[in-house]
C-alpha positions in Angstrom: 135.5 121.2 95.6 134.1 117.8 96.6 135.5 114.9 94.7 133.4 112.3 92.9 134.6 109.5 95.3 133.6 111.6 98.3 130.1 112.2 96.8 129.7 108.5 96.2 130.7 107.7 99.8 128.2 110.2 101.1 125.5 108.8 98.9 126.2 105.2 100.0 126.2 106.3 103.6 122.8 108.0 103.2 121.5 104.9 101.4 122.6 102.6 104.2 121.0 104.9 106.8 117.8 104.9 104.8 117.8 101.1 104.5 118.5 100.6 108.2 115.8 103.1 109.1 113.3 101.4 106.8 114.1 98.0 108.3 113.6 99.3 111.8 110.3 100.8 110.9 109.2 97.7 109.1 110.1 95.4 112.0 108.4 97.7 114.5 105.2 97.9 112.5 105.4 94.1 111.7 105.9 93.2 115.4 103.0 95.5 116.3 100.7 93.9 113.7 101.8 90.4 114.7 101.1 91.2 118.4 97.6 92.5 117.6 96.8 89.6 115.4 97.9 87.0 118.0 95.9 88.7 120.7 92.8 88.9 118.5 93.0 85.3 117.3 93.6 83.8 120.8 90.9 86.0 122.3 88.4 84.8 119.7 89.4 81.2 120.2 89.3 81.1 124.0 86.5 83.5 124.7 88.5 85.5 127.2 90.9 88.4 126.8 94.5 87.6 125.8 97.3 90.2 126.2 100.9 90.0 125.0 103.6 92.2 126.6 106.1 92.1 123.7 106.9 90.4 120.4 110.4 90.3 118.8 110.2 89.6 115.1 113.2 88.6 113.1 112.3 88.3 109.4 115.7 87.1 108.2 115.8 84.2 110.7 112.1 83.4 110.4 111.8 83.6 114.2 109.4 85.3 116.6 110.0 85.7 120.4 107.1 86.2 122.7 107.2 87.6 126.2 104.5 88.1 128.9 101.5 86.4 127.3 98.5 86.5 129.7 95.2 84.8 129.4 92.5 86.5 131.5 89.9 84.7 133.6 86.2 84.4 132.6 84.0 86.9 134.5 83.0 85.9 138.1 86.4 84.8 139.4 88.5 86.4 142.1 91.9 86.1 140.3 92.5 88.3 137.2 94.5 85.8 135.2 94.0 82.2 134.2 97.4 81.6 132.6 100.7 83.5 132.4 103.5 82.6 129.9 107.1 83.6 130.7 108.5 83.4 127.2 107.8 81.7 123.8 109.8 81.1 120.7 108.5 80.3 117.2 110.7 79.3 114.2 109.1 79.2 110.8 110.2 78.5 107.2 110.8 81.9 105.6 109.7 80.6 102.2 106.3 79.5 103.4 105.4 82.8 105.1 103.7 84.3 102.0 102.0 81.0 101.0 98.5 79.8 102.0 100.1 77.3 104.4 102.9 78.4 106.8 105.2 75.7 108.0 106.3 76.2 111.6 109.4 74.3 112.5 109.4 74.8 116.2 107.2 76.3 118.9 108.6 76.4 122.4 106.6 77.7 125.4 108.6 78.0 128.6 107.4 79.0 132.1 103.7 78.5 132.1 101.8 79.4 135.3 98.2 78.2 135.3 95.8 79.1 138.2 92.7 77.0 138.4 90.0 78.5 140.6 87.1 76.4 141.8 83.6 77.9 141.7 80.8 75.6 142.8 81.0 72.4 140.7 83.1 74.0 137.9 86.2 76.1 137.5 87.7 78.7 135.2 89.6 76.2 133.0 86.5 74.1 132.4 84.6 77.3 131.4 87.2 78.1 128.8 87.2 74.6 127.4 83.4 74.6 127.3 83.6 77.9 125.4 86.0 76.3 122.9 83.7 73.4 122.3 80.7 75.6 121.6 82.6 77.7 119.1 83.9 74.6 117.4 80.3 73.3 117.0 79.2 76.5 115.3 82.2 77.0 113.1 82.4 74.8 110.0 86.2 75.2 109.5 89.1 77.4 110.6 89.3 80.8 108.8 92.8 82.0 109.5 96.1 81.2 107.7 96.7 77.5 107.6 99.5 76.3 109.9 101.6 73.1 109.9 103.8 72.7 113.0 106.6 70.2 113.1 107.3 70.3 116.9 105.5 72.0 119.8 106.9 71.9 123.3 105.5 73.3 126.6 107.9 73.2 129.5 108.2 74.3 133.1 104.4 74.1 133.8 103.2 75.1 137.2 99.6 74.7 138.2 98.0 76.2 141.3 94.5 75.0 142.1 92.5 77.3 144.3 89.9 75.3 146.2 86.8 76.3 148.0 87.7 77.3 151.6 87.3 74.4 154.1 88.3 75.0 157.8 91.5 73.2 158.7 92.4 72.4 155.1 94.8 74.1 152.6 93.0 76.1 150.0 95.7 75.8 147.3 97.3 72.7 145.8 100.3 73.1 143.5 101.1 70.6 140.7 104.2 70.5 138.5 103.2 69.1 135.1 105.5 67.0 132.9 106.6 68.6 129.7 104.1 68.4 126.9 105.3 67.6 123.4 103.3 67.4 120.2 104.4 66.9 116.6 103.0 67.1 113.0 100.1 69.4 114.0 97.9 70.5 111.1 99.2 67.8 108.8 95.8 65.9 108.6 93.4 68.9 108.9 93.3 72.7 108.5 94.6 74.5 111.6 94.9 78.2 112.2 96.1 80.3 115.2 92.7 80.0 116.9 92.7 76.2 116.7 96.3 76.1 117.9 95.4 78.1 121.0 92.6 75.7 121.7 94.8 72.6 121.4 97.3 74.1 123.8 94.6 74.7 126.4 93.2 71.3 126.0 96.6 69.7 126.4 97.1 71.6 129.7 93.7 70.4 130.9 94.7 66.8 130.1 97.8 67.2 132.1 95.9 68.5 135.1 93.4 65.7 134.9 96.1 63.0 134.7 98.6 64.4 137.3 95.9 65.7 139.6 94.4 62.3 140.2 94.8 61.4 143.9 96.0 64.9 144.7 93.1 67.1 143.8 89.5 66.7 145.2 87.5 64.1 143.2 85.0 66.7 142.1 87.6 68.7 140.3 89.3 65.7 138.6 85.9 64.1 137.7 84.6 67.5 136.4 87.7 68.0 134.3 87.5 64.5 132.8 83.8 65.0 132.0 84.6 68.3 130.3 87.4 66.8 128.3 85.2 63.8 127.4 82.6 66.3 125.9 85.3 68.3 124.1 87.6 65.5 122.9 86.1 62.2 123.7 89.2 61.3 125.7 88.3 62.4 129.2 88.2 58.9 130.6 91.3 57.8 128.7 93.7 60.4 130.2 94.2 58.5 133.4 94.2 55.0 131.9 97.4 53.0 131.7 99.0 53.1 128.3 97.8 56.6 127.3 100.8 58.7 126.3 99.2 62.1 125.7 101.5 63.7 128.2 105.2 63.1 127.4 107.6 62.6 130.3 111.0 63.4 128.9 110.9 61.2 125.8 109.8 61.4 122.2 106.3 60.0 121.8 105.3 62.0 118.8 103.3 59.3 117.2 101.3 58.4 120.3 100.7 62.1 121.1 99.4 62.9 117.6 97.1 59.9 117.7 95.7 61.2 121.0 95.0 64.5 119.4 93.6 63.2 116.2 90.2 64.8 115.6 90.7 67.6 118.1 88.6 70.5 116.7 88.7 68.9 113.3 86.8 71.0 110.8 83.4 69.6 110.0 82.5 68.9 106.4 79.9 71.2 104.9 76.6 69.5 104.2 
């Protein structure tokens, strides 16, 4: 005859197994839904396909790990991908996850490989930025969950610029961009995942325009600055002395956020 204590132990063991199984299923489904949501939001924002290899969701720590994020090229280019991200990390306030505004403490993107391919007088990165600008003009305000981000850091950024073939000259120029740091994003205007994706792409474009001066052909740098000027109104400023949009190893949060003030800012309804 089985004693009451043994029955209780068996019941507790079964309960633990059920809880663990439920947690595994929840995290698996949650990660899948988060992965699909990120891909959809970024694709809509950038106008090109975005794929994510894997997302690791930890509810208790309020953290998300991202691996193998790929942004595809617009049609008409030889290379399949515009950007590849090695790994990303997002830490958020657990208490804010169910509210209208989610507070994100940290976003770290490490190992960014950007391939810029020239086509005539334009390139793939310029086409994506132009697509962002057109969407912003049509959309009165962001529609997704509101985000407020304390710190965002992009590090280990490699840019390969594929030039039009010219006999006797290299057709690829490689740039290593300085780390990009931004702070207090979404504090002065509504920002969702789509707007965040746009800001990251625009920050990378600014880095290319600044650090590519004197290294890249003039038509690429001038074209990039012209595109940024249309999108942000700061194309000319990115290469001027005193602009601190790109951080080189020190905290310039205030200057950076001033440089980004107004980027894709929602327009007031008339």
